[in-house]
C-alpha positions, 0 to 999 in steps of 0.5 A: 500500499502506498501512502501520500507523504506530502498530503499527510504533512499538509494535514499535520501542518494544518491541524497544528495551526488550528490547535495553535490558533485555538490555544491563542484564543483561549489564552486571550479570553483567560484573565491575567495571573493578577486577575486570577488571583483577585477572582480567587480572593474576591467575589463579584460583589466584593470586587466592586469595593476595590479601586485596585489590588497590588502584591506587597510584603510586610516590613517593620514600622521603621523599615528593615535596618541593615547593619554592616561592619564599618571596617574590615575585621574578623568577627570575635563575638556575637552577643545577640540572636533573633528576636532579642530586643536591643537599645540604641548603642547596645553592643551586638557584635565585636570584631577582633581588636587585640592590635588596636588595643595595644595602640591605645595602650601605647598612646596612653603611655605617651599621654602620661609621659607628656603630661609629666613633662608639661607639669614640670613647667610653671604656668601663668594664672590664665595658662593654668586655667586652660590647662585645668580645662584641657585636663577636664576634657581629657578626663571626661573623654576617659570617663565616657570610654570607661562608662561605655566599657562598663555598660558593655560588660553589663550587657554581656553579663545579661545576655549570658544569664549573669546580670540584670536589667537594673545593672544595664539601666544603672550603667546606661544612666552613668554613661549619659551623665558622663557624656553630658559632663564631657559636653560641658567641659568642651564648652568651657575649653572652647570659651577659654580658647576664644579668650584673647587673654589666655596665652597659647600653649607652649612646647610641652603643652602642645606635645601633650595635646598631640599625644591626647589626640593620638590617644583619642584617634586610637580609641575611635578606631577601637570603637569601630570594632564594636558594632552597636545598635543604631536604634531601639529595635528587635533583631530580625536576622543574624548573618554573622558567624564567629571567625568570619571576616566582616567587610563594609562591602559584604553582600549580606548585612551582619544583622537586620533590625526592625522596630516591630511595635508597628508594621507596614506593607510595601506594595507594588502598584501597577503604573496603570493604577498610579492615578487611583492611589491617594495618601490617606486612602483606606486599604485592607491586607489579605494573605493566604496564611490567614485566609479569614483575616482582613487587616486595615490600613492606610496609604502613608507614602507613594514613591515619586518614581515608577520603576521595574517591579521587584520581588522584595526578598532579603538578599536579592531583588529580582527585577520583572518586566512590569513597571510599578510604583512603591506604595507604603501602607501603615497597618492599624493593627498588624494582627498575626502578620509577620515581617517578610510575609507576602500579602495582597493589598486591596485599595478601597474606592474613593467617593460615594 
């Protein structure tokens, strides 16, 4: 039996073209993925309540604070863990600092030697006033350093279970008093330096001032090895590992902090709906994790720029081909929502 190969090919091609055409027609009639999501979460009557809907992610009311190392160094201690509460200035990570501590000790010895040489010289009454003011500032600077070290020790003791909150509060107050005293002493020294009747420092006095500056510089470098909390917040994520090398240019922050006493949602509204969103507009937030809950909120800010859509995941932001505007919604009552949770934001219709 002979087969007409050419005819069979033509039939096959025609059948394929019909299938492709039908598929294209069906796809054209199907709603977009975004519309499909809306239909799954809203009934026909429910949809009439909304101006538009947009995907978003939950974040702390303060935003996510990403903490990196200010200098390159090897991580020596990690003093916090996720869910810990921290106060402004609290020590969270300490880098290895043995070499820098040696510099501080050397600078301290130079200060002591230069001070003895200065004191061997007599000074006029006005020069003596300046000397006392300079000494007061130097003593106050040391008092601040010592008070901060005492506070750090109290925090470490508390984190290890050997301290109490009362000890931390006491040392925090002592640090505040030392800082206030330093401000006063610096103001008095500045006043004397501006007095034309006060003589300029002589050679030994100048050498002491230089030594004190070198000590202060070494202490400042040492302080950079201590990574502290910039604000009162919760520790959301700890990426630091003891022994690893920390760097300001590291792709991942050492810690992520956030004030979770309030939450907000950062949503990505399609640029076609940009004109429908207003500051103060009411919205509700829904998530598949809690299907029966609706969280109320209001639009608090609208970005002044339209950009490519992004998926907001920590550590990566994947660009999409959809242009969007970022809109922040402050939540009235966060309920069960958690930071990082993916949600859908429904913006209510305005007007009657």
